[in-house]
N, C-alpha and C positions, 0 to 999 in steps of 0.2 A: 873139254874142261871136265875133268873127272871128279866124281863124287867120292872117290877113295881118299883116305887120309893122305895129306901131303906133308912134305918136310917142314920142320919148324921155320925154315927160312922163307918158304912160300906163304906162310901165315903171318908174316910181318906186315904191319900197317904200311900201305903204299906211301911213299914220301910226299906225293902231291896232294894227298887227301885233305889233311888238315889245313894247309895253306889255301886250298880252294874253298874250304868252308869258311875260313877267316875272311877271305876276299868277299864272299857273299854277304857275311854279316857287316863288314865295313861298308859295303855298297848301300845297305839299308840305313846304316848309321849316317853316312854322308848325305843321303837323300833327306833324312830328318833334319840334320843340321842346316842344310841349305834351305829347305822349305820354311823352317822356323827361325832362320837367321841366328842359329846357335842357342835358341831357347829350348833346351832339351826337356823332354817329358816322357810320358808313357801313353800307349794306345788304349788304355782302359783306366777308368777311375778305380777299379779293383786293385790296381798296382799300388796306388797311394794308400789303400787300406792295409795292404801288407806292410808298407813302410811305417805306417802309424803304429801298428801292433809291434813291429820290430823296434821302433824308437822307444816305446814304452818298456819293452823287455830290456833293452840296453840300459835304460834309466833305473832299472830295479823295480818297476811297477808290475812286473809279471804280464800275463796275457790280459791286459786291460786296454780298452779303447779310450774311454774317458778315465782320467786319473782316479784311482781308488775304486773302480768298478770292474772287477774281474768278469770276463765274458768269454765263452767258448766260441768265438766268431771266426776263428781261423781253421779252415779245412786243411791247411798246410803248415802245421807247427814246425816241422823241420825247416821249411823254407823261411819261416819267420825267424827261427833261431839263427840261420845263416845270415840273413839280412841284418840281424841285430849286431853281429860282429863287425859289419861294415861301418857302423857308427863310431867305431873306435879308430878308424883310419882317417888320415888327413884328406882334405879335399871334398869334392861333391859326392854325396852318397848316391845321387842319381847316376853319376858316371860309374861308380864302383858297382852299382847294381847291374848295369849293363855289361860291365866287364865280367862279373860273376856269371851272368846268363850266357854270355858268349863262351866262356870256358866250359860250361856244362853242355852247351850245344856241340862244341868240338868233341867233348867226351861221348856224347850220344852218337855222333857220326862214327867215331872209333869203335864204339860198342856195337854198332850195326855191322861193321866189317867183321868183328870177332864173332858175333852171333851167326853171321853167314858161314864162317868157318866151322862153328860148332854144329851147324846144320849139315855140314858136309859139302858145302859149295866150294868150288875151286877158287883160287885167288882172283881170277878174272871176274867171275860172277859175283863174288863177295865184294870186290871193289866197285862193280857196277851198281850193286844195291846200295852201297855207302854213298856213291855219287848221286844217285836218285834221292837219297835221304837228305844230303846236304843241300840239294837244290830245291827241296820242297819249301815253297814260300812261307807256309804257316809255321814251319819249324824255325826259319830265319826270323820271322816276325816274333815268335816266342822268345828267341834268344835275347832280344832287346826290350821285351815287354815289361820286365819287372815281375812277371808271373812265374809260377812254380813249374811250368810245363817242362823246360829243359832238365830240371832236377829229376822229375819223375821219369822222363824218357831215359836218362842215363841209368837210373837205379833199376827200372823195370827191365831194360835190355840186359843189364849185367846180371840180374836175377834169373832171367830166362836162359841166358847163356850158361850160367852155373847149373841151373836145373837140368839142362840137356846133357851136360857132362856127368852129372850125378846119375842120370838115367843110363848113360853109356858105361859108367864105371860104378857099379853098385857098392863098391867098397869105400867110396868117398863119403865123408860125413854130410848129412843133409843140411847144408848151410844156406841153400837158396831160400828156404822158407823165412829165415831171418832177414835176408835182403828184401824180400817182398814185404815183410812187416815194416821195415824201415821205409820202403817206398810208399806204404800206406800213410806214412806221416808226411809225405809230400803231396799225395793225391789220394782221396778215399777209395778210388777205383782199385788201388793196390790191395785192398781187402779181398776183392773178388779174385784178383790174380793169385793171391795167397791160397785161397780156397781151391782154385782150379789146379794149382801146382800140387797140392796134397792129393786131390783126386787123380791127377795124372801119375803121381807116384804109386798110387794104389792099383792103377790099371796097367798091369804087366802082362804081356802076351808072349806066347810061344807058338812056333810052327810045328804042326804034327807032320808025320812022315808023308801023309797024303797031301800036304800043302795047306791044310785047313788051319785057321787061326783059332787058338784056344786061350782062354784067360787063365793065367797062372795064379798061384796063391799070392795074394798081395803082401808086400813086406810091411806089415803093420808097425813094426818097431821103428822103421824109418819115417813113416807117416807121423807116428806119435812123437818121435824125437823132433822132427821139423815143426810140428804144431806147438810143442812146448817151447822151442826156441822163439817162435813167433809171439807166443803169449808173453814171454819175458820182455820182448821189445815193445809190446803194445800196452802192457798193463798200466804203466805210469800215466800216459796220456789219457787212456780210457777212464781211469779213476778220477783224474782231474776234471774231465768233461762231466762226469756224473756229479761230483761234489760242487763244481762251480756253476754248472748249467742245468743240473737236474735231469740230464739225459746222457746216454753213452755216445750220442752223436753231436757234432757241433751245431750251433744255431743256424749256420748257413744251410744245413740240410733242410730244415723247416722253411727257411726263407725262400729257397728255390722250389718249394712245393713238393719235395720228395716224400711220398707215402704210397702205399699200395693202392692203386686205382683200378686195376683190372687184372684178371688172371691170365688172359691171353695177350700176346704181344700186339702192340698198336702198329699196324702196317704203315700208317702215315708217318709215324715217328721213324720207322726203319727206312722209309723212302727218303726222309730228310737227311738221315745219317749217311745213306748211300750217296746222296748228292754232294755232301761235304767232301767225301773221299774221292768221288769220281771226278770232280772238277780239278783236283790237283794231280791225281794219279790214275787216269782213265784206263791205261793198259794194265796196270798192276791190279786194279779192281777186277778186270775181266780175267786175269791169269791166276788170281789168288786161289780160285777153286781148284785149279790143276795142282797148285802147290799143296793144298790140303790133301788132295788125293795121293800125292807123292808121300806125304807123311803116313797116311794110312797104309800104303803099299809096303812101307818099310817095317811095319809092326811085326815083332817076332823075329826079325833078322838082325845080323850084326850092326846094321845101320839104323836100327830102331832108336829114335830120340824122343818118343812119346808124341803127344798131340797138343801140348800146352800152347804153342803159338796159334794153332787153329781154334782151340777152345776159347782163348782170349779174344780173338777176332770176332767170334760168333756170340759168345755169352754176354758181353757187356751191352751191346745194343739191345739184345732181347731182354735183359734184366732191367735196363733203364726205361725201356718202352712200357713196362708194367707200372712204373711209378711216376712217369713224366706227366705233367699237366698237358692239356691240349692247347692248340693255338700258339700264340706268341710266347707263352710261358714254358715251352718245351725244354726239357732238361738236357740242353746241349752246350750251354755256356756261350759267351759272346763269340760270334762267328763259327760256332761249333767247336770251341777250343777243348772241350772235354775229350774230343776224339783226335786231337792233334798227336798224342802219343801213339796212336794206332799206325801212323804212317810208316815207321821203320819195319814193323812186323808185317804190315800189308805188302810192302815192297819186297821183303825177303821171301814171303810166300809166293808172290808173283814171279820173282826171279827163279825160285825153285821150280815153279811150273814151266819155266822156259828152258830149264837145264837139259832135259832130254832132247829137245829140238836143237839146241845149240850143239850138242855132241853129234847128233845125226847128220847135220848139214855140213859141219866142219867149218874151217875158217874162210873158205872161198866156195863160190858156186860157179860151176862151169856152164857157160851158155855159148855153144859153138866154139869159136876161137877165143872168146872172152872169158876172163876169170874175174868174177865180181867179188869184191871184198864184202861179203854178206854181213859179217859181224859189224863192220863199220856202218853199213846201211841200217841194220837193225838197231844199233845203239843210237844213231841219229834220230831214227823214227820214234823210238821210245822216249828219248830225252826231250824231244821237241816240245810237247805240251807242258812238261815240267819246267823247262827253261823259260818258255813263254810266260807261264804263270809266275815264275820267279821274278821276271822283269816287271810285270804288272804289279806284283805284290809290293815292290818298293814304294811306289806311289800310294798304294792303299795303306801301307803301314804309316807313312808320314802323314797322310790325311787323317788317320785315326788319332795320331798324337796331336795334330792340330785341332781336331774336334774337342779333345779333352782340355787342351790349353785354352781354347777360345770359349769354353763354357765354365766348368767348375773351377779351373785354375784362375781364369780371368775374374770370375765372381769373387773368389777368395782374395785376390789382389785388390779388387775394388773395395771390398769390405775392410781390409786390414787397417787402413789409416782412419776409418770412420767408425768402427765398431768397438764398443766398450768390451774389454776382455771378460767381464762377468755376464755379458748377454748370452742367452741360451738360444741355439738355432735348432729348429726342426727341419730335417732335410731328407731327401730320398736318394741322394748320392753322398755318402759319408766320407769318401776317400780324400780328395784334394782339399775339400773345405775344412776338414778336421786337421789334416796334416799341416796346412799352411796358416791356420788360425788357432789361437790359444783357447777358443771358446768351447764349452761343453756342447755336444750335439745330441739330439734325440733322433734316432734312426727310424724313419717311418717304414723302411723295408724290413726291419726286425732283426738285423744281424747283430748290432750292438745293443738292441733292446728287444730281446726275444719275446717279452710279454706282449709287445705290440703285434708281433706275428701270430702269437697264440690267439689274440682277440680277433684278428683278421680271419684266421682259419676257422674259428668258432662261428663267425658270421657266415662264412661261405658254406660251412656244413649245415647251417640252419637255413640255407637258401636266401640269405639276406645280402643286399649289396655290400661290398667291402669298403667303399669310400666313406659311408657314414660311420663305420667302425673306426676308421683312421681319424675321422673328425672328432669322434668321442675321445680318443686317446690324446689328441691335441688339446682339446678342451680341458682334459684332466691334468695335463702337464703344464699348460700355460706358458709356452715358449715366448721369447721376445720377438723372434722373427721366424718366418718360413722361407726356405730357399728350395724351390721345387720346380719341376717341369709342369707348367699349367695343363698340358695335355694329359698328364697322369691323374690330376685332381681337378677336373673341370668344375665340380660343384664348389670346391674350396676357392677356386679362382674367381667364381662369380659371387662368392659370399662377401657382402658389403663390409663385414667386420675386418676383412683382411685387405689392407691397402697396398697396392703395388708401389714399390719405391724405385726399382731399377730392374731392367731386363736386358738380357743379352741374347741376340739371335745367333744361332749356330749355323754358319754357312757350310753348304755342301756336307751336311751331316750324314755320316754312315755309321756312327758309333754310339752316340748318346741316346738316352731313352726318349728324348723329345727334341724339337728344333729350337726351343727357347727355354732359358732358365731365368726365373724371376725371384727377386727377394721381396717379401711382403712384411709390412708391419702388422702386428697382431693387437687385439684389444688389451693385451697384458704387457705391452712393451714398456719396460722400465728404464731403458737406456736408449734415448734417441740417437740416431746417427749424427756424427760430427759433420759440420759443413766443410 
């Protein structure tokens, strides 16, 4: 499997690749439909948050969560805009959201193959990398999740592929920076990818006659042009964030606790990230180092494609480890989803590390009179943990959907015929409750109400308990009802002023913040529940 450029025909997408990816997605969808008896949903409450923002946008309300209250709560405005278009289509927006996610997942699988070709992998190895990508359970999970992950995967891979070609052909216009800027509107990690791409453009090497590696004069005009293109793509959203939210960053950044906490990387955080990757792709994690060394070896040669994939794989965990809170609040996302877009790049670097061994051994290994099909054995060995995780992941995905349906969605459905539309709810999960009810919500997590998050942060900076700060905000706003996980607010749950009205126990919970969600009447309840 040569790393030399191949014919255009050999770089065509394998005909089996997208049908195989579609089959994986349909398998997860069928598991969800079967387990929930056709009651489709999403594996995170955050998915409903995206839909609420999108519905408001489609209705002409702008980026508002409660009507008339603009808030910079979406870290994925591009995803929000795409979802808003789905509200103009007939039928269920939940189904259309899953169709969109599946289409972007297929695009990500195709982009993995093309990025493999841009890295110089032969058709066989590029196809193998794409196969590992399509079989990665968290990527299939993401395709049906209603979250922005597949959009960011497709954009980031397309941007990296374009960046590699620009490195190989300096005459190309530096358009990759614009793609990364657009990707940053799908996930904020795209901003780091953009910066790394500009750094990689500036790091141009040459080989001296004695074989030594020397740094060439950086093409600053290309770096500046790419940076200017990125600014043009980002200036609108950034100005909106500043005017509407008082910060250049969305409110979610503060709600997740993102701020500089240490100057050296947190090893416990890095260990956790490694576990997320290792459980899905153990061999690729072990081989990625060899792939990084292969990129370094190519520097200054005709095969030089820069170091962007390696920089991306290393820099993001290091950067996040310096701003992540400790303990349960680690900046990973549910199930580690902030790192799901890593899988295609990790896989490609791992396959790149395998390349030389695959060429050296050849298609078969002779053992006496036997000729063993070594490639088939190696492929089966590497695929086994991924396929095993893929099979287990279908049940995990459906269980997560069931957890959300059995908690926030079930509570919203219970409240719908009983709750006056003018009643105000204070909640710590704002997604399904707001999407399925017409009532105004007060977000105790601070995404839709960033001033609450600022009060909590102030209390924590002053070494005061955060729950009394939340209680003070509740007292100030006087909602009609609380809908919370009692385990999050034990003091409030014991407060005699708040009377429990109805609770739902979440069976086999692997997703939600607590194992029970309860609605409480408050001392300020103006609208009693209907019988």
